Residue, then its C-alpha position, 0 to 999 in steps of 0.5 A: m402226513e403226520k409227524f412224530n417227534v421220537g427222542g428228537y427226530r421226527l418220524d411217520r409213527p411214535f417208535q422205530p424199531r432197533r432190533l429183532g429181539h425174540f422169537h416164539y414157535f409152536s410145537d406138537h412134539m413139545a419133549e423133542a422140540l425142546r432137547f433141539y432147541t436146548d440140548l443140541l443148539g444150546f439155547q439155556i432155560s432161563d425161566s419156566v411157567d406152568m401155564r395150568k394156572r391160567f386155564p379156565p376151569g375144567v379144562e383137561l390137558g391130558e399128556l400135554d405139556a402145560t409149560l411155557y419155556f423161556t430160553r436165552f443165548h446172552g444177557d436178554h432174559h428170552a430170545f427163543v420161547l417154546c411152547s405146545m400148541g395143543m396147550m395154547t389150543a386148550r387155553g382158548r386160544s385160536f390162530a389162522p391156518g399156518v400160524t406157528v408163531g406165537q411172536i415176532t418182536w421189535q425192541v423200540g427205544s423206550l417206554l414212552e415208544v411202546v405206549r405211544g405206538e399202541e396209541w397209534f395202533q389204536a388210532e390207526r384201528m390195528q387190532i390190539l392182541k394185548s398190551g402191558r408188562d410181561t412176566p417173567g422178563s419185565n418187559w413192556h410191550t403192545y401186541t399187534p397182528d400182521p395180514d397173516g395172524h402172525p403176532n409182532e410185539l413192540y416192547y422195551g426193558m428186557e430183564q437182563i441176566g449177569w454173571d451169575g446167570l440167575s433171572k429175577p426171582y418171581a417174588l420180583h415180577r411186577g406185570f401189567m395187563v394194560p398199557p402202564s401210565l408214564p412214568q414208571i419206577a426204575e428198575y433200580e427203584e423195583i429192588e430197592q423195593a423188594m430188597a426193603k420187603g426182604v426178597d431174597i433177590a438171589s432166589g431165581h432159576r439159573r439154567h442147567e447145562p446137560r451136557a459136559f463142557n468137553y469141546d475146546v472152542d477157540g480156547v473155551r470148554m464147551p458142550r457144543p463145538f459151536r455157540i449161538t451169538g445172535i438170532g435172525p433173520v425171519r422169514l415168513f411166506v405170506d398170502d398176499l405179499e403187497a399187504s404184508l410188505a405194507f405192514y411191515t414198512q408202514r406200520i412196523g417201520l422196517r425198511v426195504t433193502e432188496e427185492i429179487v425174483w426167483n422162478g417167477h416169485r418176488c421176494v423182499f428183505l426188510r431190515c430195521g438196522s444195519e444188517h442186510h434183512s431181519m425179516a424177508l417176505y416170500p409169496i406163499a406159492l414159493r413154499a410148495e415149489l421147495g417142497l418145505s412143510p404145508r404146516s407152517k407159513c414160516f419159511s424159517f427162523g435164524v441163528k447166528l454162530n460166531d463164525y464160518q468154523q463154527l457153522k460147519n461145526a455145528i452142521s456136522f455136530l447136528r447131523q450127528q445127533g441125528v437132526s436133518v440139515k439141508h441146502l435151499p437155493q442161495e439166490l433165495f437169501p441175498g446178503m448172506e454167505h454160507n448157511a443151512f437149515a436144520v429141521d426141527p422135530d415139528g418140520h419148522l427150519v431154523q437157518l445156520h449162518a454166521c455172517m449177514e453183509q452190513l449196510g453202511w450210511d447210504g443205505r445201499p447193499r452190496p450189488a449181486d455181482q460183487r457177493r462171494p459165490i457159493d456152491n453149497q455142494n463144496w465149501p471151502e475149508t477157510l474163507d477169505p474176510s469180506s470187508d463186513t465179515w467182522s462188522g455189525e454188532p458184537f457178541l458181549g460176554p463169555w460164552a460161557 
């Protein structure tokens, strides 16, 4: 098998995913969904784009929200994207039945990996949905669909938002609709050129917080009694488990951490870093057995909170706001401790959690008999920490 030199390492493909980067849901109830993800969960709008400028002539939208919302929880320009499914349909985009996910993204280490990855996808006769550079966000990318039609993006170079909370102004956007030639100029040079042209680099969007900062959260005044500090994992129901597993391991480059069989259903958990899993694959037959919405093949999208106390606070807060929060069989989530699922206005599940098992140099997960037993009917007031409770990628920067 051909090997590729990726930063001096021999790999089976010319890129290596480092982490789950951002995620995109389509909604049929945009006003309610936008409130759920921003006002209640706390994702912060970093930019919004009126997509009517990109519509074919003569398209009538009626009451549809034609805005694409980019939201974040840390320095990345966006971690969660939201838009109307009806708006996408009006643009002439079509998706396979059950696909309510606009993108699942995997960060790679360099622009070269994105460009060589796109060339490799082409050589392997994989479908390319689009390649180039996104605006807003400034990330270089290439997209290819999985066997069920979920778009997967490889990307590099996400815009970072700093202490002033400002995103790049539109005058600084330098988008591409085709794979770029190499080498490209650095971000530093882009900014220098813009300032030389007189662009006001402090004229970008700054988020608006709709809630008062009335909660004391571990010594910081916050608008909610919890703080998102990470995203993932993504869980999918798939029509053909073997085909999807081959795509995510052989094409995208994820590694299998663990497999289980629950009620006769084989479920597979995959990772790209040290976390037990960033993605999980479940057979489509399990969806009805769990009583979940037939609208979507996405089982859930994960949101990590700072700690166990904030997880409990989030559940109480969301229930007080009228959000349905449910528990599902813990056996379906190996490598995770206490967790719960908030139901968004479209019936999508958002998995709330605070601790993911971390893998070490040997790549082996914790044996099942050494994991903390969890009774979803009786969560304790406090927990003894596990050996890896404080391991993994820490949240950088102030909470608010």
